[in-house]
Every structure is written in C-alpha cells, then in structure tokens.
N, C-alpha and C positions, 0 to 999 in steps of 0.2 A: 504494500500500500504506500503510495507516494504522498507524503504529507510534509508541510513545513514545520508543524509543531503539534504536540500533544499537551493538553492542559488537564491536570487532575484537580478537581475541586472537592472541598469538604462541605457538606450541607450542614444545616442547623441541627441535624439529627445525631450529632456526634455524642451526645449524652447517652444514646442507645448503646454506645460502645464502652460505657463505664464498666470497670475502672481503668481499662487500657487507655481511654481517652484523656485521663488526667495528664499524661505526659507525652502522648503520641497522637499523630493524625491517623485517620482511618486507613489511608493508603500505605501505612507502615505495617499493618497487620500481616502476619505470615499465614497464608492459606496455600496448601500444597507445598511445593518445594521452594517457594520464593515468597518474599514480601510482595504485596500487590504492586507497588511502584516498580520493583525489580522486574516483575513479569512484563509490565508495559515497556520498560526499557529494552527488554530482550525481544519482544515482539516487534517494536518499532525502533530498531537499532539505528536507523538513519535519521530519525526525527529528534528535534530538541524537545525536552519534557520540562514543563513548568508546573508549579504547584500554587494553589490558592486556598487559603483558609481565612475565615473571618477572625479566628483566634490567632493574633499576631505572635504571641509567645510560643504557641505550639509550632507554628510555622518556622519561627527563628530557631527553635531548639532542633527541629528536624534538619533544617538546612545546615546548621553547624555540625551536628553529629555525623552527617553523611558527606560533609564537605561539598555541598551542592550550591551552585550559583543560580539564583532564580532570576533569569534574564527577563526584562520586559518583552512582552510578546507583540511584535510589530509585523508579523507575517500573515500571509493568507493561507488558505487550506489548513485550518486548525480544527482538530478533533478535541472537543471539550467534553469530558466525561466525569460522572460522579465517581469518587473513589470507592463507593460501595458496590460498584459494578465490577464483576470479576472478569478478567480478560481470557476467557476460555476460547476454544476453537470455534464454537458456534457464534460468539460475538464477533470475533475477528473476521470470520468468513462473511457474515452479513454486512458488516461495515465495509469490507473490501469490495463486495459486489456493488454496493450503493455508490461509493465514492469514485470508483474507477469509471462508472458509466456516465456520470453527469457531474456538473459543477453546481448543482442546486444547494441551497442551504436547508439543513434538516434539523428537526427537533426529534429526539429519540424518546419513545414512550415504552414503558414496561409496567404492566399491571396498573395502568392509569397514572403512573408517576413519570414526571419528566426526569430522565436520567442522563441526558447529555445533548450535545449539539454538534453539528458540523457546519462550519461557515467558510465561505470563500472570500469573506471580507476581513479587513484588518481589524484587530482588537488591540488598541494601544493601551497597554497596562492591564495587569491582571485584575485590578480593582474594578474594571469595567464589566466583569463577568456578572456582577450582581444586577446590573442594569441592561443586560443583553436583551435587545428587543427581538423576540422570537415569534411574534404573532404571525408574521408573514412567512415563516419557515414551513417547509413541507413536513407534516407529521408522519413519522414512521414507527410502526409497532415492532419492537424487537421480538425475535424468536423466543418462544416459551422455554427453550433450553438454556437461555442466557441466565446467569446466576447474579442475583442482587441481594446484598445483605441488609436486612432491616435492623438486626441486633447482633451483638458480638457472638452469641452462641450459634449464629448462622455459619460462622467460619468453621465451627466443628462439624456442623451438618453437611456442609459442602466440601469438606476436606477430602473425602474419598474421591469424588469425581474430579476435583482439581489435581490431585496427585496422579490419577490415571492420565489426565490430559497433559501433565508436565513431563511425563516420562520421555517423550520424544526429544526433549532438549538435551538429554544425556546419552543418546544412543551412540555418540562418537567414542564413548569409553568402551573398550572391548569387554565381551562377556567373560566372566571368570571360569576357570577350570577347577574341577574337584582337586582338593589338596589332601590326598589320603595320608600323607606323612603327619599331618596335624589333625586329621579327623575333621576337617572343615567340609561341610556338605552344602551344595547349592542345588536347590530345586527350582526348575524352570529358569535355568541360568541365562536364557536369552532375554529375560526381563529383569536381570540384575545388573546394575551399573555401578561400578566401583572405581573410584579414582585411583591412579597408580600409587599415590602416597598413603593409602589406607593400610592400617596394620590390623590383621585378624589373628587372634590367638587360637590355641587348640580347642577342639570340640565345640565348634560354633555351627549352628544351622541357620541358613538364610533361605527362606521359602517365598518365592514370588508367584505361587500358584494363583492367587487372587489379585495380583497387581504388582507393579514394579517395586523393587527395592533400590533406593539410590543412596550411596554412601559417598559423601563429598570429601574434599581435600582434608588430609591429616586426621580423619576419623580413626579412633581406636576401638575395636570390638574385643572385649576381654573374654577369657575362657568360659565356655559353657553357656554362652548366650544363645537365645533364639530370637530371630527377627522375621516377622511375617509382613508381606506386602498387602496393599500398597503402603509404602513407608519412605520417609526421607529423613536422613540424619545429616546435620549440617557440619560445616567446616570446624575442625579442631574440637569436636565433641567426643566424649568417651562413654561407651556403654559398659557398665560395670559387670563383674563376674556373675554369671548365672541369670542375667536379666532376661525378662520375657517381654518383648516389644511386639504387641499385636498390630494388626492392620489399621489403616486410616489414621496413622500417627505421623506428625511432623515435629522434628526436634531441630531447633535452630543451631547457630554456631555457638561454640564455647559453652556447652552444657555437659554436665555429668549426670547420667541417668542409670538407675538400677531398679530392682524389684519388678513390678508388673505394671505395664502401661498399655492402655487400650483406647483407640479412637480419640486421641488428645493432641493438642498443639502446645509445645513449649517454645515460646517466642525466641529467646536467645539469652545467653549469660545467666541461666538459672540452673539450679541443682536439685535433683531428686536422687541422691546417691544410693539409698538404702532400700531394704525391703519395704513393702507397702504397696497398695493398689491406687493407681491414678487412672480414672476412667472418664471418658467424655468430658474432658476438662480443658480450660485454656489458662495457661500460666504465662504471665507477662515476664519482664526482664528483672534480673537481680533478685529473684525469689529463691529461698532455700527451704525445702520441705524436709523436716527432720526425720530420723529413722522411724520406720513403722507408721508414718503418716498414711492414713487411708481416706479415700473418698467413697461415699455412696453415690451411685449414678442412676439408681432405679428405685422408685418408691415401692413399698410393699404392696400397695394397691394397684400397681401397674398403670397408674393414671397419668394424665398430662401434668408436667411439672410447671408450677408457677413460681416465679422468683420476685424478690424485692430489690429493684434496681434504684439506688438512691431511695426516694420515698414512693416510688411507683411500683405497684404490683402488676406484673406482666405475665400473661400466659405465653409459654415458650413454643407451644405446638409440638413438643417432643416428649417422649417417654424416658429418654436417656439424657441426663445432664449432671455432671459432677460439680467441680469447683471452677469458678471464674475468679482468678486471683490477680490483683494489681501489683505493680512494680514494688520491689524492695520489701515485700512482706515475707516473714519467716515463721515457720511452724515448729513447735517443740517436738520431741520424740513422742510417739504414741498419740498424735493429734488425730481427731476423728471429725471429718467434715460431712455434714448432712447433704442429701440430694439437693442440687440446685442452689449451692451456696455462692454468694458473691462477697468477696473480701476485698476491701479497698487497699490503698497503697500504704507502705511503711508501717505495717502491723507487726506486732510481736505477739504471736498466738500461743499461749502457754497454759491454757486451762484444761483440766481433765474432762473426759466425757465428750459427748457430741456438742460442738459449737453451734450457735444459732446460724440460720441460713442467710443472715445479713450481718456483716461485720464492717463497721465503719473504718475509714482510714485512720491511721495513727492510733489504733487501738492497742493498749498494753494489756493483753489478756485474751481478748476475743469475745467477751460477753457484752451484752448491752450496757451493763453497769460498770464495765472496766474503765479505768482512768485513761486519759489521753496521753500518748507517748510525747514527751517533751520535744518540741520541734528542733531545738539546737542539737540535742543528743541524737535524734533520728538522722539529721543531716550529717553529723559526724560519722555515724555508722555507714551511711550511704557512701561517703567519700572513701572510707577504709576499704569497703568491699570492692568498689570500682577500681581503686588504685591497684589492687591485686591482679586485675586483668588489663592494666595499662590504660584505663579510661578515667575521665574526670567528669564530675558533675558540672554542667554548664550553668551560666548565670540564668538563662531562661528556665532551665529545669528547677533551679532554686526558687525562682519566682512562682512557677507553677505549683510546686509543692507547698509554698507558703499560702497560696490561694486556697488549696485544698485543706490545709491545716485550719485556716480561718473559718472554713465551713463546718468543721466538726468539733473545734475546741470548746 
C-alpha cells in the first residue's frame, strides 16, 4: 500500500484500558507478537507513522521511551486510524483494495463506530485531527473480521487470532530440528520459529500443533519446560525450569516466567518466576508476582464475568478473565486473586486470602481498607527496579503517577 503517512490516534475511551492507560497509550498494548504500533510499523514499513493523543503527558512519555520523533504531518495520502483497531490481515487487505483503486476520501465504520479515515488532503499538524471535517467523506463499512478493542480485556480475547496472523512475519527463521542429545522435542516444527540466538536447555517440549510458537532474540528456555502454541516469547526473556506455557500467550521482552501460564499477555519487564497459575490475564510492565501467586479465571457458576473498572461496573462478555494488573504492582508469596480482578499501579499486595476484585492504585495491602502507599517511597522503588534493567523513570511518567496518586490518596 503506497501511503505518505500513517497516523494512530487515541480516542477518549482510553479509560476503558485502565490500569494500563495510567502510563501508556493504547497503541502500546502488546497483542500477538508485537505492540500495536510495532505491527503498523512492520506492515507499512515505507510510510512515516505519527501519533496523536489528547493526553499530552502520555504522548510525551511514549515518544521519549521509544525515542520517536512525532513529525508534523504535512503530507497527502494519510491513513488515520484508531489505535484500538488491530492491524490484522483482513484490515490491511480491505484498506489496500480501497486505496489502490481510487483517491477518494473515506470514513471507516465498524459496528456503527467511526474508527478511522483516509484522506488525500493535507492535514497540517496532528492537532487538526480533532476537527477533521469528514461529513463529505465516503463511508465504508469494514469487514466483520476486523478486530477492534473496546476494553483492555479484548486484547486477551483477540490474542489467539492475532498470534496466528503474526506468524508469517517470522517465517524467515529456519524450522528447528529435533535435538535428541538434549531430549528437546519439536512438534509441528514447520510452525516453530526460533531465532538463532535462543538457548534451549535439556528436556524441553515445544508443540505448535494448535498454532505457531515464536521465540525471539536471546530467549532462554530452561530445562523441563513445555510451550504450546500459539505463543510468542519476547527478546531477552527467560522461561524458568519446568514451566508450563499454554497457548494464546504472549510474553514481552525482558521477562522471567515460571509455573503455569495460560491465555495471558505479559507486556514487558515483568516477572512471574515461580510456581502458581496465571490464566486469562494481562500484566503490565515492572510487575512482580511472588511465589505461588494464583489467579482464578473462571467463576464457579460459569457465568459472565463483571468487573469494576475505576468506579464503573462493566460486563466483560467473557466467561474467562483473571487479573488485569497495572505497572509497578507487586504481589507477596501465596497471593490469591479473584476472577476478574483489576489492580491499579504501584500496589504492594501483601494480605492473606482472596483479595477483592478491585484494588486501587498505590494500595499497601490490597484490601479496600488498606492504607495508601507513600508516593515518594513508591517512586523510589520504581527507580530501583528500573535501574536494574538499565531504564529510568521519565519526568512524564513521574507526573502521570502523581496524577494517579492524587486520585486515590
């Protein structure tokens, strides 16, 4: 597709992606093998990509952390898309067919929502997006197979199909051969993609019967682990001894993961090193789940799960949902999370028994009556943890955390 620019914009629904949205724009969410914006960069590798959010601090933090320059958009042939729209094969194919045929201006509709535009006119400055006059644009209904996330748990629900869709980006890596000397077994090896720098220890099983398994640069798989596809394990991550990683799981870069994980997304820089079950969950960055932390992801009544997001009670439309956890939160050993729990940022969760299914940010304990974690001490711990991985807390992140602290103190 020949385009001058791609613009990803964040709508006012970003609170639907709490607690991830405290520190991140929606386009930074990991779904499948990549973050959303990384997938767009890969699909449209010859186009410039710009970003727009009404939350200036969120935008500044993102641009600084990823060393991106957000150049003013002065070009024609611009594709302007909601960051909640996932760039799967169906979306790219439909957009390609439309734009190659004609130079019309389009408004893209999905389930009665405006999710993007294509314009052949110049848009000077990203701030003009809010005032884009689209009444005279040709309305186009997107294919029903196109995926749009209304809430953060949709990333978990769509992760399987996106992982399957992402596999072809890694087919340049040669398929592995059975390593009988180490007892490493590959099932459906044509769907297993392993970077040459990956280290796999003895007695490991990698089974791609139900979808591709992708092991990125410098991944280490320790002895006795089993990994089922579809699954992605990101750069410089370690799978601990005897881990059981089930399908529909994405683990970002620089994570340490052990125990049992199923149908979950771990964004990046987070640890679940020990035994314990993590199911149908989303874990943000700089999270540490203590030994024998367990999540419930199915109600005993097998009924639809309702969550409390901020102060809003929301029906999720799913029967399976575990923990949605914000950045920099840590659980003690033997922590037990209820079905459909949402835990905010910078929590220290140290109470016995099942915690409530809504845990505010900066909670010292995890109960509704628990005291608020002192802001200065929380920031000090954030800095210590990040420095261990060669990262620093940005000024924008500090301000965002202060804003969140002011809401809960």
